[in-house]
C-alpha positions in Angstrom: -4.7 18.7 12.0 -6.1 16.0 14.1 -4.7 13.6 16.6 -2.6 10.7 15.1 -3.1 7.1 16.3 -2.0 3.7 14.9 -5.0 1.3 14.9 -4.7 -2.4 13.9 -7.8 -3.7 12.1 -8.1 -7.4 11.3 -10.3 -8.8 8.6 -11.5 -12.3 9.2 -13.2 -14.3 6.4 -16.2 -16.4 7.1 -16.2 -20.0 5.8 -17.5 -23.4 6.8 -14.2 -25.3 6.3 -10.7 -23.9 6.6 -7.8 -25.7 5.0 -4.6 -26.2 6.9 -1.3 -27.9 6.0 2.3 -27.6 5.1 3.3 -25.6 1.9 2.7 -27.6 -1.3 0.5 -30.1 0.5 -2.2 -29.7 -2.2 -4.7 -27.4 -0.5 -5.2 -25.2 -3.5 -5.5 -28.2 -5.8 -8.2 -29.6 -3.5 -10.0 -26.2 -3.5 -9.9 -26.1 -7.3 -11.2 -29.7 -7.5 -14.1 -29.0 -5.2 -15.2 -25.6 -6.3 -15.1 -23.1 -9.2 -12.3 -21.2 -7.6 -9.1 -21.0 -9.6 -6.2 -20.4 -7.2 -2.6 -20.4 -8.3 -1.2 -23.9 -8.4 2.4 -24.8 -8.9 5.0 -27.4 -7.8 6.9 -25.1 -5.4 6.2 -24.1 -1.8 4.2 -20.9 -0.9 2.4 -20.7 -4.2 -0.6 -19.4 -2.2 0.2 -16.0 -0.7 -3.3 -14.8 0.0 -6.4 -16.6 1.3 -8.7 -18.1 -1.3 -12.4 -18.7 -0.9 -14.5 -21.2 -2.9 -18.0 -22.7 -2.8 -18.3 -26.4 -3.3 -20.2 -27.2 -6.5 -19.7 -31.0 -6.8 -22.3 -33.6 -5.7 -25.6 -32.9 -4.0 -24.5 -33.6 -0.4 -21.6 -31.2 -0.4 -23.0 -28.4 -2.6 -22.9 -24.9 -1.0 -20.1 -25.7 1.4 -17.9 -22.5 1.8 -14.2 -23.4 1.7 -11.2 -21.3 2.7 -7.6 -22.0 1.7 -4.8 -20.2 3.5 -1.0 -20.2 2.8 1.0 -23.1 4.1 2.1 -23.2 7.7 5.7 -24.1 8.7 7.4 -24.8 12.0 7.7 -21.5 13.9 4.7 -19.9 12.2 3.2 -19.0 15.5 6.3 -16.9 16.2 6.1 -15.1 12.9 8.1 -17.5 10.6 6.6 -17.7 7.1 3.2 -16.4 6.2 0.8 -18.9 7.9 0.5 -17.0 11.2 -0.6 -13.9 9.2 -3.6 -15.7 7.8 -4.5 -18.2 10.6 -7.1 -15.6 11.9 -9.1 -16.3 8.7 -9.9 -19.9 9.9 -10.9 -18.8 13.4 -14.5 -18.4 12.4 -14.7 -21.7 10.4 -16.8 -24.4 11.9 -14.4 -27.2 10.9 -10.7 -27.4 10.1 -9.5 -29.6 7.2 -5.9 -30.7 7.8 -4.4 -31.7 4.4 -1.3 -34.0 4.8 1.1 -34.4 2.0 1.6 -38.1 1.4 4.8 -37.6 -0.6 6.5 -35.8 2.3 9.5 -37.4 4.0 7.6 -37.4 7.3 3.8 -37.0 6.9 3.1 -37.8 10.5 5.7 -35.3 11.7 4.2 -32.6 9.5 0.8 -33.3 11.0 2.2 -32.9 14.5 4.1 -29.7 13.6 0.9 -28.0 12.4 -1.0 -29.1 15.5 1.6 -27.7 17.7 1.6 -24.4 15.8 -2.1 -24.1 16.3 -1.8 -24.5 20.0 1.0 -21.9 20.2 -1.0 -19.5 18.1 -4.5 -19.8 19.6 -5.8 -22.4 22.0 -9.3 -21.7 20.9 -8.3 -22.5 17.3 -6.6 -25.7 18.3 -9.8 -27.0 20.0 -11.8 -26.7 16.8 -13.1 -30.0 15.3 -10.8 -31.3 12.6 -11.0 -33.7 9.6 -7.7 -35.1 8.4 -7.0 -36.1 4.7 -4.1 -38.0 3.3 -3.5 -36.3 -0.1 -1.7 -37.4 -3.2 -2.7 -41.1 -3.1 -2.4 -41.1 -6.9 1.4 -41.3 -6.4 2.4 -45.0 -6.3 4.7 -44.6 -3.3 1.9 -43.1 -1.3 -0.6 -45.7 -2.5 1.7 -48.5 -1.3 1.9 -47.0 2.2 -1.7 -45.7 2.4 -2.9 -48.2 5.0 0.1 -47.7 7.3 -0.1 -43.9 7.0 -3.9 -43.8 7.6 -3.4 -45.9 10.8 -0.7 -43.5 12.1 -2.8 -40.4 11.3 -5.8 -41.8 13.2 -3.5 -42.5 16.2 -1.9 -39.0 16.0 -5.2 -37.2 15.5 -7.1 -39.1 18.2 -10.2 -39.7 16.1 -11.3 -41.6 13.0 -12.2 -38.7 10.8 -9.4 -39.5 8.4 -9.8 -40.0 4.6 -7.4 -40.7 1.8 -7.9 -38.5 -1.3 -6.2 -37.2 -4.5 -6.9 -33.6 -5.3 -5.1 -34.0 -8.7 -7.4 -36.8 -9.9 -10.4 -35.8 -7.6 -10.5 -39.3 -6.2 -12.7 -39.3 -3.0 -13.1 -35.5 -3.2 -16.9 -35.7 -3.7 -17.1 -38.2 -0.8 -15.0 -35.8 1.4 -17.3 -32.8 0.6 -20.4 -34.7 1.4 -19.0 -35.9 4.8 -17.8 -32.4 5.5 -21.2 -30.9 4.9 -22.9 -33.3 7.3 -20.2 -32.8 9.9 -20.4 -29.0 9.6 -24.2 -29.0 9.9 -23.9 -31.1 13.1 -21.6 -28.6 14.8 -23.0 -26.2 17.4 -22.6 -22.5 17.0 -19.6 -21.4 19.1 -19.0 -17.7 19.8 -15.6 -16.4 19.3 -13.7 -15.2 22.3 -13.9 -11.5 23.1 -11.3 -9.5 21.3 -8.9 -7.6 23.5 -10.3 -4.2 24.5 -8.4 -1.0 24.0 -8.4 1.5 26.9 -8.6 4.9 25.2 -8.5 6.6 28.6 -4.8 6.1 28.7 -4.3 8.5 25.8 -6.9 11.0 24.7 -7.8 11.1 21.1 -8.4 14.9 21.0 -5.6 17.5 21.2 -6.7 20.9 22.7 -5.4 23.7 20.5 -5.5 26.1 23.4 -2.8 24.2 25.3 0.6 25.6 24.7 3.6 26.8 26.7 6.0 29.7 26.0 9.5 29.5 27.4 12.4 32.0 27.3 15.9 32.1 28.9 17.2 35.5 30.2 20.7 34.3 29.1 19.4 34.4 25.5 17.3 37.6 25.1 15.1 37.9 22.1 14.6 34.1 21.8 11.3 32.3 22.5 10.3 28.7 22.3 6.6 27.7 21.9 5.6 24.1 22.9 2.3 22.5 22.2 1.0 19.5 20.4 -1.4 21.4 18.2 0.8 24.3 17.1 3.8 21.9 16.5 1.6 19.8 14.3 0.5 22.9 12.4 4.2 23.8 11.9 5.0 20.4 10.5 2.1 20.6 8.1 3.1 24.0 6.8 4.8 24.2 3.4 7.3 26.9 4.2 8.3 27.4 0.6 4.9 28.8 -0.2 4.2 32.4 1.0 0.4 31.6 1.3 1.1 28.7 3.6 3.5 30.8 5.7 0.9 33.6 6.0 -1.6 31.0 7.1 0.7 29.8 9.9 1.0 33.4 11.0 -2.8 33.7 11.1 -2.9 30.5 13.2 -0.5 32.1 15.8 -2.8 35.1 15.9 -6.0 33.0 16.2 -4.6 30.9 19.0 -3.5 33.9 21.0 0.2 32.9 20.8 1.2 36.1 19.1 -0.6 38.3 21.7 0.9 36.3 24.5 4.4 36.7 23.1 3.8 40.5 22.9 2.5 40.5 26.5 5.7 38.8 27.6 7.9 41.3 25.9 8.6 39.9 22.4 9.2 42.5 19.8 9.4 42.5 16.0 12.4 40.6 14.8 12.8 38.3 17.9 13.5 34.6 17.2 10.5 32.3 17.8 11.0 28.5 17.7 8.3 25.9 17.2 9.5 22.3 17.2 12.4 22.3 14.7 11.2 25.4 12.9 12.3 29.0 13.8 11.4 32.3 12.3 11.3 36.0 13.2 8.4 37.3 15.2 6.1 39.6 13.4 3.4 41.1 15.6 0.4 42.3 13.7 1.7 40.5 10.6 4.0 43.4 9.7 6.2 40.8 7.9 5.5 37.2 6.9 6.7 34.4 9.2 9.5 33.0 7.1 12.1 30.6 8.6 15.6 31.9 8.7 17.1 29.3 6.4 14.7 30.3 3.6 15.6 34.0 4.2 19.3 33.0 3.9 18.7 31.3 0.6 16.8 34.2 -0.6 19.6 36.6 0.3 22.1 34.3 -1.5 20.0 34.3 -4.6 19.7 38.1 -4.5 23.4 38.5 -4.1 24.1 36.2 -7.1 21.6 38.1 -9.1 23.1 41.4 -8.2 26.6 40.1 -9.2 25.2 38.9 -12.5 26.0 35.2 -11.9 22.4 34.1 -12.5 21.5 36.6 -15.2 21.3 35.8 -18.9 22.4 38.3 -21.5 19.5 40.6 -22.3 18.5 40.7 -26.0 19.2 43.7 -28.1 16.4 46.2 -28.8 13.7 44.8 -30.9 13.7 45.6 -34.6 10.9 45.2 -37.0 10.9 42.7 -39.9 11.5 45.3 -42.6 14.3 46.8 -40.5 16.2 43.5 -40.5 14.6 42.0 -37.5 14.3 38.6 -39.2 18.1 38.3 -38.8 17.9 38.7 -35.0 16.5 35.2 -34.5 19.5 33.2 -35.7 21.9 35.0 -37.9 24.3 32.1 -38.2 21.7 29.8 -39.6 20.3 32.4 -42.0 23.8 33.2 -43.3 24.3 31.9 -46.8 20.6 31.2 -47.1 20.7 31.8 -50.9 24.2 30.5 -51.5 23.1 27.0 -52.5 21.8 25.8 -55.9 18.6 24.4 -54.5 16.8 27.7 -54.9 18.1 28.0 -58.5 16.8 24.6 -59.3 13.4 25.5 -57.8 13.3 28.6 -60.0 14.0 26.5 -63.0 11.3 24.1 -62.1 8.8 26.9 -61.8 9.7 28.2 -65.2 8.9 24.8 -66.7 5.5 24.6 -65.2 2.5 24.4 -67.7 0.2 27.3 -67.3 -3.3 26.2 -66.2 -6.3 27.5 -68.0 -10.0 27.1 -67.2 -12.5 25.6 -69.6 -15.9 27.1 -70.0 -17.8 24.2 -68.4 -15.4 23.8 -65.4 -17.1 23.9 -62.0 -15.1 26.4 -59.9 -15.5 26.6 -56.1 -15.5 30.0 -54.6 -15.1 31.1 -50.9 
């Protein structure tokens, strides 16, 4: 057995553009319209539960652009609400963030501000990345009527003019968006990610020395010994005590580690109680008897007692008889009783008597073995 450690490994996808937005804002629809990716699309929130990647294949200017769609972000995502915070790391390595705003929302501008605030709460480095904002679903008449007003409010809230109205469902302005995104990404400098937090492995060694153990005894309880040690306790936990081979292996481990010899040196004798972690067994110097925990010995004794009393035994069969001596009746005499009482056999005999005798002709081809 080796040392046990919990390690947290994070996979971060690499893409040019990362999609952000509230649930059901149309991010997956936009990804499907701009690439050959086929993410799950439905009219309910949190349709996307895993990140989706796609490569733009429309138009000449935007072709080759790698796009990443992550699950929707809701208020409180930076604190663990919803699924967005789990996947925000996938857009940390994107050059540009594409903020998709749902035009049919009750408060599109409020949704935009909520996402911006969650980005700052989650990672300041992510919040500082360059963004492009799109007002989606302009194919809806209500959004079309308020398009100019909403566009002006989004420019003011974003603090820049990189705002475009699109429709992922009808692909209106999607090709224009991809072309502008490609040029914008190409103009961005390469920015190194911040250094990940370093783990100080000196605080807890990864290796466990098998030679380190401690044996304790209490004069008030003679014949009882407790063995403490990370390695031997792990061996005891990994031992399948119900298998004699595994129990014998544990005994060999005690011998190899010198624990058995040390117990003898301190005065332990055959039959003393030895405790390792939550397991206890009788000491057996020199492997004179297997190391079997007491509870298993008790169960074995109970089974032996029941067997001796006949509670667990089945009736032994009578002495075997040959077939000619009537042994065929030993299998199931009740079922064989009256075997010839019915008329079926008589009818079969009658049928046999009516059978036409078969004769060979001189030119018949007869197969022989």
